[in-house]
C-alpha positions, -999 to +999 in steps of 0.1 A: +225+525+628+232+508+595+256+525+570+229+533+545+212+555+571+244+575+572+251+584+536+264+552+521+247+541+488+254+504+493+264+481+521+277+445+522+286+428+555+275+419+590+251+441+609+272+439+641+306+427+653+313+390+646+320+383+682+283+391+690+269+361+671+239+346+688+226+310+687+197+306+664+203+274+644+187+242+654+221+226+659+230+252+685+257+268+664+260+305+662+246+321+631+253+354+615+232+374+591+250+386+559+234+418+545+234+436+512+222+471+515+195+469+542+184+434+535+195+401+550+206+379+521+217+348+540+223+333+574+258+320+579+270+294+604+300+303+625+317+275+605+313+297+574+331+327+589+363+316+572+348+327+539+341+363+549+375+379+540+372+364+505+336+376+501+344+411+513+374+413+489+353+401+459+326+426+468+352+454+470+368+445+437+334+444+420+324+477+435+356+494+421+351+478+387+315+490+385+323+525+397+356+531+379+341+558+356+331+582+384+343+592+418+337+566+446+343+561+482+349+525+493+351+517+531+363+481+534+361+471+571+370+434+574+359+414+604+394+400+602+415+399+624+389+403+651+382+375+675+370+348+669+398+340+645+387+324+612+414+325+584+402+312+551+412+277+539+439+289+516+456+308+544+455+282+573+490+273+583+505+298+557+523+321+582+539+294+603+530+315+634+494+305+642+458+313+632+460+350+640+490+355+617+474+333+590+445+357+590+469+387+588+483+369+556+448+368+542+442+405+549+475+412+531+462+392+502+429+412+503+446+445+503+468+433+474+436+424+454+422+459+459+455+476+450+459+454+419+424+463+408+432+500+411+463+496+391+447+474+364+419+499+359+445+528+358+429+544+389+460+544+410+470+581+405+434+592+410+427+572+442+438+579+478+440+547+498+442+545+536+450+512+554+446+513+592+430+496+623+407+507+650+426+495+680+455+474+692+455+437+699+428+421+721+454+407+746+429+386+766+429+362+737+466+353+740+483+340+709+451+347+689+455+384+696+487+395+680+511+419+697+516+457+700+553+452+709+573+473+717+543+493+729+525+486+761+488+476+763+462+466+738+425+469+729+404+485+757+433+503+772+445+539+769+481+528+766+498+533+733+495+496+724+457+500+725+453+533+707+484+539+685+479+523+652+500+523+621+483+539+591+495+536+555+485+562+530+490+555+493+485+578+464+511+576+436+522+610+424+509+627+455+524+609+485+561+602+482+570+565+488+588+560+521+576+592+536+569+590+574+548+613+594+543+614+632+511+635+629+482+625+652+449+617+636+419+595+642+397+575+619+370+602+623+394+625+604+391+602+574+353+603+575 
């Protein structure tokens, strides 16, 4: 079920959701395999998860730089802000609203790095960017879950708070700034 078996040329990330880590280390801590393409390149302790957003961002920027001269498709699926919550050291305490929102700040930084790279390489008018999420907040985790307010519900529910996600589309010269659409779509539409 890995991405390279479904048409992707390269892959960098975890082979499964980061909340499914299993104990393997001698100290009893959960470990997670980090993969490049179809090969495990290292095993990370759960204590290292706070580095994942930075690593994903660096890999995404490098991919854009290496592929700037021909069409590319980059699917950047962070494990942030999925439970367990692990904001990077530079973002801990930054939001003033707790760990979850600190990690949101880090995702904002990551998206900014990708957008800056597109602008710096003069790819902005030739690149369609979508920013979205797969579901609403995982409410059973309390303050580490975020909120869907004013919508009702969250992850795992069929209420709007679990399924209705904001999506931002950016394509200078093609999508007018400030335009709003109430059209219904799903992530499968993007694929």
